DRENTORKOL-3810 file (N, C-alpha, C; in nm, 4 decimals):
REM DRENTORKOL-3810
@n.u->-1.2363; n.v->-0.7156; n.w->-1.5387; ca.u->-1.1783; ca.v->-0.6288; ca.w->-1.4229; c.u->-1.2286; c.v->-0.6204; c.w->-1.3435
@n.u->-1.1458; n.v->-0.6780; n.w->-1.2262; ca.u->-1.1691; ca.v->-0.7094; ca.w->-1.1037; c.u->-1.2478; c.v->-0.5555; c.w->-1.0079
@n.u->-1.2669; n.v->-0.5984; n.w->-0.9024; ca.u->-1.3157; ca.v->-0.4849; ca.w->-0.8440; c.u->-1.2500; c.v->-0.4048; c.w->-0.8197
@n.u->-1.1106; n.v->-0.4592; n.w->-0.7411; ca.u->-1.0132; ca.v->-0.4053; ca.w->-0.6956; c.u->-0.9390; c.v->-0.3250; c.w->-0.7711
@n.u->-0.9042; n.v->-0.3896; n.w->-0.8792; ca.u->-0.8588; ca.v->-0.3280; ca.w->-1.0128; c.u->-0.9094; c.v->-0.2076; c.w->-1.0742
@n.u->-1.0512; n.v->-0.1602; n.w->-1.0621; ca.u->-1.0902; ca.v->-0.0413; ca.w->-1.0980; c.u->-1.1244; c.v->0.1207; c.w->-0.9542
@n.u->-1.0798; n.v->0.0007; n.w->-0.8872; ca.u->-1.0993; ca.v->0.1145; ca.w->-0.7210; c.u->-1.0244; c.v->0.1785; c.w->-0.7508
@n.u->-1.0167; n.v->0.3866; n.w->-0.7472; ca.u->-0.9512; ca.v->0.4510; ca.w->-0.7469; c.u->-0.8464; c.v->0.4955; c.w->-0.6196
@n.u->-0.7187; n.v->0.4806; n.w->-0.6413; ca.u->-0.6175; ca.v->0.4892; ca.w->-0.5630; c.u->-0.6444; c.v->0.6309; c.w->-0.4419
@n.u->-0.7264; n.v->0.7634; n.w->-0.5356; ca.u->-0.7869; ca.v->0.8565; ca.w->-0.4835; c.u->-0.9032; c.v->0.8726; c.w->-0.4160
@n.u->-0.9828; n.v->0.7327; n.w->-0.3881; ca.u->-1.0227; ca.v->0.7244; ca.w->-0.3008; c.u->-1.0364; c.v->0.6311; c.w->-0.2184
@n.u->-0.9186; n.v->0.5632; n.w->-0.1703; ca.u->-0.9056; ca.v->0.4669; ca.w->-0.1070; c.u->-0.8303; c.v->0.5185; c.w->0.0019
@n.u->-0.6991; n.v->0.6441; n.w->-0.0714; ca.u->-0.5781; ca.v->0.6902; ca.w->-0.0283; c.u->-0.6035; c.v->0.7654; c.w->0.1378
@n.u->-0.7786; n.v->0.8386; n.w->0.1128; ca.u->-0.7719; ca.v->0.9539; ca.w->0.2003; c.u->-0.8288; c.v->0.8065; c.w->0.3218
@n.u->-0.9151; n.v->0.7036; n.w->0.3348; ca.u->-0.9005; ca.v->0.6502; ca.w->0.4298; c.u->-0.7657; c.v->0.5160; c.w->0.4397
@n.u->-0.7067; n.v->0.5088; n.w->0.4001; ca.u->-0.6084; ca.v->0.4550; ca.w->0.4422; c.u->-0.5167; c.v->0.5828; c.w->0.5571
@n.u->-0.4992; n.v->0.7243; n.w->0.4971; ca.u->-0.5168; ca.v->0.8189; ca.w->0.6276; c.u->-0.5481; c.v->0.8281; c.w->0.7233
@n.u->-0.7207; n.v->0.8192; n.w->0.7109; ca.u->-0.7940; ca.v->0.8090; ca.w->0.8732; c.u->-0.7217; c.v->0.7233; c.w->0.9455
@n.u->-0.7057; n.v->0.5881; n.w->0.8936; ca.u->-0.6839; ca.v->0.4888; ca.w->0.9755; c.u->-0.5641; c.v->0.5283; c.w->1.0393
@n.u->-0.4205; n.v->0.5583; n.w->0.9790; ca.u->-0.2861; ca.v->0.5874; ca.w->1.0199; c.u->-0.3123; c.v->0.7014; c.w->1.1254
@n.u->-0.3651; n.v->0.8057; n.w->1.0788; ca.u->-0.4038; ca.v->0.9153; ca.w->1.2109; c.u->-0.5054; c.v->0.8674; c.w->1.2992
@n.u->-0.6136; n.v->0.7773; n.w->1.3103; ca.u->-0.7280; ca.v->0.7441; ca.w->1.4608; c.u->-0.5852; c.v->0.6661; c.w->1.4785
@n.u->-0.4999; n.v->0.5709; n.w->1.4715; ca.u->-0.3829; ca.v->0.5334; ca.w->1.5822; c.u->-0.2612; c.v->0.5837; c.w->1.6323
@n.u->-0.2623; n.v->0.7564; n.w->1.5643; ca.u->-0.1632; ca.v->0.7684; ca.w->1.6139; c.u->-0.0601; c.v->0.8509; c.w->1.5378
@n.u->-0.0537; n.v->0.7448; n.w->1.3736; ca.u->0.0811; ca.v->0.7678; ca.w->1.2740; c.u->0.0826; c.v->0.9223; c.w->1.2152
@n.u->0.1391; n.v->0.9612; n.w->1.1634; ca.u->0.1685; ca.v->1.0787; ca.w->1.0631; c.u->0.0632; c.v->1.0042; c.w->0.8833
@n.u->0.1144; n.v->1.1053; n.w->0.8158; ca.u->-0.0011; ca.v->1.0907; ca.w->0.6683; c.u->0.1679; c.v->1.0594; c.w->0.6128
@n.u->0.2313; n.v->1.1543; n.w->0.7019; ca.u->0.4120; ca.v->1.0724; ca.w->0.6002; c.u->0.4682; c.v->1.0095; c.w->0.6758
@n.u->0.4184; n.v->0.9460; n.w->0.7635; ca.u->0.4520; ca.v->0.8059; ca.w->0.7814; c.u->0.3760; c.v->0.7211; c.w->0.6294
@n.u->0.2723; n.v->0.7244; n.w->0.6007; ca.u->0.1385; ca.v->0.6791; ca.w->0.5904; c.u->0.2634; c.v->0.6380; c.w->0.3913
@n.u->0.2777; n.v->0.7669; n.w->0.3805; ca.u->0.3496; ca.v->0.8339; ca.w->0.2294; c.u->0.4555; c.v->0.7343; c.w->0.2465
@n.u->0.5640; n.v->0.7727; n.w->0.3168; ca.u->0.6854; ca.v->0.6966; ca.w->0.3435; c.u->0.6602; c.v->0.5196; c.w->0.2839
@n.u->0.5442; n.v->0.4375; n.w->0.3425; ca.u->0.5689; ca.v->0.3758; ca.w->0.2999; c.u->0.5020; c.v->0.2924; c.w->0.1473
@n.u->0.3789; n.v->0.3979; n.w->0.1183; ca.u->0.3315; ca.v->0.3937; ca.w->-0.0868; c.u->0.4267; c.v->0.3807; c.w->-0.0983
@n.u->0.5538; n.v->0.5063; n.w->-0.0917; ca.u->0.6505; ca.v->0.5124; ca.w->-0.1969; c.u->0.7950; c.v->0.4237; c.w->-0.1433
@n.u->0.7622; n.v->0.3352; n.w->-0.0832; ca.u->0.9015; ca.v->0.1630; ca.w->-0.0332; c.u->0.8618; c.v->0.0883; c.w->-0.1134
@n.u->0.7034; n.v->0.0613; n.w->-0.1225; ca.u->0.6527; ca.v->-0.0380; ca.w->-0.1201; c.u->0.6343; c.v->-0.0054; c.w->-0.3281
@n.u->0.6175; n.v->0.1462; n.w->-0.3788; ca.u->0.5165; ca.v->0.0763; ca.w->-0.5306; c.u->0.7471; c.v->0.1682; c.w->-0.6010
@n.u->0.8371; n.v->0.2284; n.w->-0.5299; ca.u->0.8974; ca.v->0.3146; ca.w->-0.5654; c.u->0.9055; c.v->0.4173; c.w->-0.6197
@n.u->0.7643; n.v->0.4940; n.w->-0.6512; ca.u->0.7230; ca.v->0.6034; ca.w->-0.6443; c.u->0.8041; c.v->0.7488; c.w->-0.5997
@n.u->0.7949; n.v->0.8692; n.w->-0.6369; ca.u->0.8725; ca.v->0.9791; ca.w->-0.5350; c.u->0.6896; c.v->1.0272; c.w->-0.4867
@n.u->0.7341; n.v->1.0876; n.w->-0.3982; ca.u->0.6093; ca.v->1.2011; ca.w->-0.3558; c.u->0.5592; c.v->1.2274; c.w->-0.4828
@n.u->0.5963; n.v->1.3302; n.w->-0.5946; ca.u->0.5351; ca.v->1.3874; ca.w->-0.7033; c.u->0.4783; c.v->1.2752; c.w->-0.7911
@n.u->0.5296; n.v->1.1545; n.w->-0.7548; ca.u->0.4615; ca.v->1.0982; ca.w->-0.8969; c.u->0.3211; c.v->1.0386; c.w->-0.8231
@n.u->0.3268; n.v->0.9404; n.w->-0.6590; ca.u->0.2289; ca.v->0.9499; ca.w->-0.5950; c.u->0.0750; c.v->1.0341; c.w->-0.5417
@n.u->0.1665; n.v->1.1368; n.w->-0.6121; ca.u->0.0595; ca.v->1.2776; ca.w->-0.5468; c.u->0.0096; c.v->1.2798; c.w->-0.7281
@n.u->0.1154; n.v->1.2987; n.w->-0.7866; ca.u->-0.0015; ca.v->1.2633; ca.w->-0.9410; c.u->-0.1204; c.v->1.1606; c.w->-0.9917
@n.u->-0.0934; n.v->0.9973; n.w->-0.9679; ca.u->-0.1427; ca.v->0.9089; ca.w->-0.9688; c.u->-0.3076; c.v->0.9864; c.w->-0.8832
@n.u->-0.2799; n.v->1.0372; n.w->-0.7926; ca.u->-0.4523; ca.v->1.0674; ca.w->-0.7259; c.u->-0.4757; c.v->1.1520; c.w->-0.8142
@n.u->-0.4219; n.v->1.2601; n.w->-0.8108; ca.u->-0.4740; ca.v->1.3886; ca.w->-0.9060; c.u->-0.6071; c.v->1.2876; c.w->-1.0065
@n.u->-0.4979; n.v->1.1907; n.w->-1.0883; ca.u->-0.5265; ca.v->1.1474; ca.w->-1.2380; c.u->-0.5957; c.v->1.1085; c.w->-1.2017
@n.u->-0.7044; n.v->1.0568; n.w->-1.0961; ca.u->-0.8170; ca.v->0.9635; ca.w->-1.0274; c.u->-0.7460; c.v->0.7567; c.w->-1.0931
@n.u->-0.5489; n.v->0.8159; n.w->-1.0839; ca.u->-0.5807; ca.v->0.6148; ca.w->-1.1405; c.u->-0.6450; c.v->0.5312; c.w->-1.0337
@n.u->-0.6597; n.v->0.3755; n.w->-1.1322; ca.u->-0.6726; ca.v->0.3023; ca.w->-1.0866; c.u->-0.5532; c.v->0.1752; c.w->-1.0079
@n.u->-0.6208; n.v->0.0965; n.w->-0.9263; ca.u->-0.5170; ca.v->0.0367; ca.w->-0.8922; c.u->-0.4547; c.v->-0.0287; c.w->-0.9210
@n.u->-0.5020; n.v->-0.0125; n.w->-1.0753; ca.u->-0.4685; ca.v->-0.1535; ca.w->-1.1704; c.u->-0.3679; c.v->-0.0122; c.w->-1.3029
@n.u->-0.3601; n.v->0.0314; n.w->-1.2833; ca.u->-0.3121; ca.v->0.1757; ca.w->-1.3155; c.u->-0.2081; c.v->0.2104; c.w->-1.2328
@n.u->-0.2265; n.v->0.2794; n.w->-1.1307; ca.u->-0.1250; ca.v->0.2472; ca.w->-1.0232; c.u->-0.0192; c.v->0.1762; c.w->-0.9889
@n.u->-0.0379; n.v->0.0800; n.w->-0.9895; ca.u->0.0298; ca.v->-0.0833; ca.w->-0.9688; c.u->0.1862; c.v->-0.1139; c.w->-1.1541
@n.u->0.0335; n.v->-0.0549; n.w->-1.2209; ca.u->0.0863; ca.v->-0.1092; ca.w->-1.4001; c.u->0.2433; c.v->0.0076; c.w->-1.4164
@n.u->0.2483; n.v->0.1733; n.w->-1.3031; ca.u->0.3507; ca.v->0.2174; ca.w->-1.3022; c.u->0.4597; c.v->0.2344; c.w->-1.2261
@n.u->0.3755; n.v->0.1172; n.w->-1.1109; ca.u->0.4471; ca.v->0.0745; ca.w->-1.0336; c.u->0.6090; c.v->0.0425; c.w->-1.0193
@n.u->0.7429; n.v->0.0562; n.w->-0.9245; ca.u->0.8770; ca.v->0.0075; ca.w->-0.9550; c.u->0.7852; c.v->-0.0931; c.w->-0.8296
@n.u->0.8024; n.v->-0.2610; n.w->-0.8023; ca.u->0.7984; ca.v->-0.2724; ca.w->-0.6700; c.u->0.8917; c.v->-0.3202; c.w->-0.6460
@n.u->0.9239; n.v->-0.2585; n.w->-0.4742; ca.u->1.0032; ca.v->-0.3105; ca.w->-0.4393; c.u->1.0428; c.v->-0.4575; c.w->-0.4226
@n.u->1.1857; n.v->-0.5214; n.w->-0.4104; ca.u->1.1994; ca.v->-0.5920; ca.w->-0.4281; c.u->1.2088; c.v->-0.7141; c.w->-0.2977
@n.u->1.1592; n.v->-0.6176; n.w->-0.1573; ca.u->1.1519; ca.v->-0.6633; ca.w->-0.0666; c.u->1.0103; c.v->-0.6599; c.w->-0.0289
@n.u->0.9186; n.v->-0.6829; n.w->-0.1019; ca.u->0.8053; ca.v->-0.6990; ca.w->-0.1442; c.u->0.7365; c.v->-0.8343; c.w->-0.0886
@n.u->0.8060; n.v->-0.9451; n.w->-0.1206; ca.u->0.8020; ca.v->-1.0559; ca.w->-0.0815; c.u->0.8237; c.v->-1.0445; c.w->0.0348
@n.u->0.8985; n.v->-1.0466; n.w->0.1327; ca.u->0.9175; ca.v->-1.0153; ca.w->0.2632; c.u->0.7652; c.v->-0.9930; c.w->0.3576
@n.u->0.6558; n.v->-0.9475; n.w->0.2777; ca.u->0.5681; ca.v->-0.9029; ca.w->0.3389; c.u->0.4692; c.v->-1.0028; c.w->0.3886
@n.u->0.4200; n.v->-1.0703; n.w->0.5154; ca.u->0.3398; ca.v->-1.2208; ca.w->0.4958; c.u->0.2561; c.v->-1.1856; c.w->0.5773
@n.u->0.1462; n.v->-1.2804; n.w->0.5442; ca.u->0.1029; ca.v->-1.3128; ca.w->0.6979; c.u->-0.1018; c.v->-1.2367; c.w->0.6424
@n.u->-0.2288; n.v->-1.2334; n.w->0.7274; ca.u->-0.3150; ca.v->-1.2466; ca.w->0.6759; c.u->-0.3818; c.v->-1.1111; c.w->0.7153
@n.u->-0.4268; n.v->-1.1094; n.w->0.5899; ca.u->-0.5101; ca.v->-0.9590; ca.w->0.5356; c.u->-0.6729; c.v->-1.0545; c.w->0.4896
@n.u->-0.7844; n.v->-0.9991; n.w->0.5671; ca.u->-0.8978; ca.v->-1.0176; ca.w->0.5034; c.u->-0.9378; c.v->-1.1140; c.w->0.5361
@n.u->-0.8588; n.v->-1.2056; n.w->0.6292; ca.u->-0.8695; ca.v->-1.3974; ca.w->0.5914; c.u->-0.7913; c.v->-1.4301; c.w->0.4939
@n.u->-0.6724; n.v->-1.3803; n.w->0.4734; ca.u->-0.5884; ca.v->-1.4506; ca.w->0.3320; c.u->-0.4430; c.v->-1.3833; c.w->0.3461
@n.u->-0.4242; n.v->-1.5656; n.w->0.3431; ca.u->-0.2681; ca.v->-1.4965; ca.w->0.3598; c.u->-0.1733; c.v->-1.4582; c.w->0.2112
@n.u->-0.1480; n.v->-1.3160; n.w->0.2058; ca.u->-0.1091; ca.v->-1.2099; ca.w->0.0664; c.u->-0.0364; c.v->-1.3047; c.w->0.0737
@n.u->0.1279; n.v->-1.3737; n.w->0.1216; ca.u->0.2004; ca.v->-1.4509; ca.w->0.0429; c.u->0.1512; c.v->-1.5811; c.w->-0.0503
@n.u->0.0344; n.v->-1.5919; n.w->-0.0400; ca.u->-0.0539; ca.v->-1.6902; ca.w->-0.1027; c.u->-0.1505; c.v->-1.6815; c.w->-0.2435
@n.u->-0.2057; n.v->-1.5024; n.w->-0.2461; ca.u->-0.2886; ca.v->-1.4534; ca.w->-0.2707; c.u->-0.2346; c.v->-1.4746; c.w->-0.4603
@n.u->-0.2850; n.v->-1.5213; n.w->-0.5634; ca.u->-0.2243; ca.v->-1.6005; ca.w->-0.7267; c.u->-0.2255; c.v->-1.4856; c.w->-0.7988
@n.u->-0.3543; n.v->-1.3413; n.w->-0.7864; ca.u->-0.3833; ca.v->-1.2907; ca.w->-0.8334; c.u->-0.2258; c.v->-1.1688; c.w->-0.8529
@n.u->-0.1704; n.v->-1.1086; n.w->-0.9347; ca.u->-0.0282; ca.v->-1.0278; ca.w->-0.8990; c.u->-0.0633; c.v->-0.9045; c.w->-0.8921
@n.u->-0.2207; n.v->-0.7785; n.w->-0.9072; ca.u->-0.2588; ca.v->-0.6820; ca.w->-0.8697; c.u->-0.3226; c.v->-0.7217; c.w->-0.7997
@n.u->-0.4196; n.v->-0.8236; n.w->-0.7232; ca.u->-0.4955; ca.v->-0.8562; ca.w->-0.5526; c.u->-0.3639; c.v->-0.8365; c.w->-0.4743
@n.u->-0.2582; n.v->-0.9287; n.w->-0.5666; ca.u->-0.1192; ca.v->-0.9363; ca.w->-0.4185; c.u->-0.0569; c.v->-0.8044; c.w->-0.3994
@n.u->-0.0704; n.v->-0.7700; n.w->-0.4729; ca.u->-0.0388; ca.v->-0.5852; ca.w->-0.4604; c.u->-0.0797; c.v->-0.4801; c.w->-0.3588
@n.u->-0.2421; n.v->-0.4719; n.w->-0.3634; ca.u->-0.2992; ca.v->-0.4292; ca.w->-0.3195; c.u->-0.2991; c.v->-0.4709; c.w->-0.1993
@n.u->-0.3391; n.v->-0.6120; n.w->-0.1747; ca.u->-0.3068; ca.v->-0.6566; ca.w->-0.0280; c.u->-0.1581; c.v->-0.6094; c.w->0.0622
@n.u->-0.0765; n.v->-0.6284; n.w->-0.0759; ca.u->0.0361; ca.v->-0.5772; ca.w->0.0238; c.u->0.0581; c.v->-0.4574; c.w->0.1052
@n.u->-0.0362; n.v->-0.3602; n.w->-0.0321; ca.u->-0.0252; ca.v->-0.2333; ca.w->0.0497; c.u->-0.1043; c.v->-0.2339; c.w->0.2241
@n.u->-0.2342; n.v->-0.2736; n.w->0.1966; ca.u->-0.2927; ca.v->-0.3001; ca.w->0.3173; c.u->-0.2416; c.v->-0.3348; c.w->0.4020
@n.u->-0.1534; n.v->-0.4418; n.w->0.4197; ca.u->-0.1025; ca.v->-0.4826; ca.w->0.5182; c.u->-0.0094; c.v->-0.4043; c.w->0.5809
@n.u->0.0797; n.v->-0.3501; n.w->0.4948; ca.u->0.1645; ca.v->-0.1831; ca.w->0.5340; c.u->0.1059; c.v->-0.1159; c.w->0.5994
@n.u->0.0018; n.v->-0.0736; n.w->0.5377; ca.u->-0.1174; ca.v->-0.0028; ca.w->0.6249; c.u->-0.1374; c.v->-0.0282; c.w->0.7874
@n.u->-0.1825; n.v->-0.1676; n.w->0.7509; ca.u->-0.2261; ca.v->-0.1873; ca.w->0.9226; c.u->-0.1207; c.v->-0.2372; c.w->1.0164
@n.u->0.0307; n.v->-0.2542; n.w->0.9190; ca.u->0.1073; ca.v->-0.2593; ca.w->1.0508; c.u->0.1159; c.v->-0.1609; c.w->1.0586
@n.u->0.1248; n.v->-0.0222; n.w->1.0312; ca.u->0.1986; ca.v->0.0670; ca.w->1.0636; c.u->0.0895; c.v->0.1645; c.w->1.1777
@n.u->-0.0939; n.v->0.0908; n.w->1.1635; ca.u->-0.1510; ca.v->0.1150; ca.w->1.2296; c.u->-0.1527; c.v->0.1015; c.w->1.3264
@n.u->-0.0841; n.v->-0.0057; n.w->1.3578; ca.u->-0.0835; ca.v->-0.1028; ca.w->1.4744; c.u->0.0321; c.v->-0.0463; c.w->1.5357
@n.u->0.0577; n.v->0.0252; n.w->1.4786; ca.u->0.2338; ca.v->0.0692; ca.w->1.5704; c.u->0.3219; c.v->0.0384; c.w->1.5780
@n.u->0.3955; n.v->-0.0680; n.w->1.4170; ca.u->0.4725; ca.v->-0.1277; ca.w->1.4336; c.u->0.5704; c.v->-0.0488; c.w->1.3492
@n.u->0.7253; n.v->-0.0778; n.w->1.4327; ca.u->0.8731; ca.v->-0.0132; ca.w->1.4273; c.u->0.8311; c.v->0.0615; c.w->1.2032
@n.u->0.8358; n.v->0.1404; n.w->1.2146; ca.u->0.8674; ca.v->0.1937; ca.w->1.0645; c.u->1.0194; c.v->0.0545; c.w->0.9707
@n.u->1.1249; n.v->0.0515; n.w->1.0858; ca.u->1.2170; ca.v->-0.0179; ca.w->1.0247; c.u->1.1662; c.v->-0.2057; c.w->0.9642
@n.u->1.0624; n.v->-0.2191; n.w->1.0658; ca.u->1.0011; ca.v->-0.3683; ca.w->1.0837; c.u->0.8869; c.v->-0.3600; c.w->0.9578
@n.u->0.8215; n.v->-0.2299; n.w->0.9416; ca.u->0.7402; ca.v->-0.1809; ca.w->0.8341; c.u->0.7860; c.v->-0.1389; c.w->0.7109
@n.u->0.9031; n.v->-0.1384; n.w->0.7327; ca.u->0.9739; ca.v->-0.0890; ca.w->0.5959; c.u->1.0622; c.v->-0.1999; c.w->0.5069
@n.u->1.0667; n.v->-0.3566; n.w->0.6119; ca.u->1.1380; ca.v->-0.4480; ca.w->0.6015; c.u->1.2783; c.v->-0.4617; c.w->0.5642
@n.u->1.3650; n.v->-0.3651; n.w->0.6833; ca.u->1.4694; ca.v->-0.2839; ca.w->0.6859; c.u->1.5700; c.v->-0.3532; c.w->0.8088
@n.u->1.4481; n.v->-0.3879; n.w->0.9382; ca.u->1.5018; ca.v->-0.4138; ca.w->1.0238; c.u->1.4961; c.v->-0.5042; c.w->1.1075
END
């Protein structure tokens, strides 16, 4: 199992919250981004966190948004659209969306609707 696969969502989620709040965005916006990408509702995301789901388990239960393939760009020096491992790509999609949110990008653009 890769390092990313075994990371617990409950460990990373507060880091995402910190990052977006430091940049003036709201936790609710972060949650909206997570729900958009994964297809989870609010209760499902919270359950995944509470149950200590790893990213592997989290994304195994998710219904990835059909527009996720529109997420492009560089994260950690690698183009997300070129990542071959499906799980790593999904986690990096989420990282990219969090980065865009934190950088002040309009929500319609982050969610690939505008």
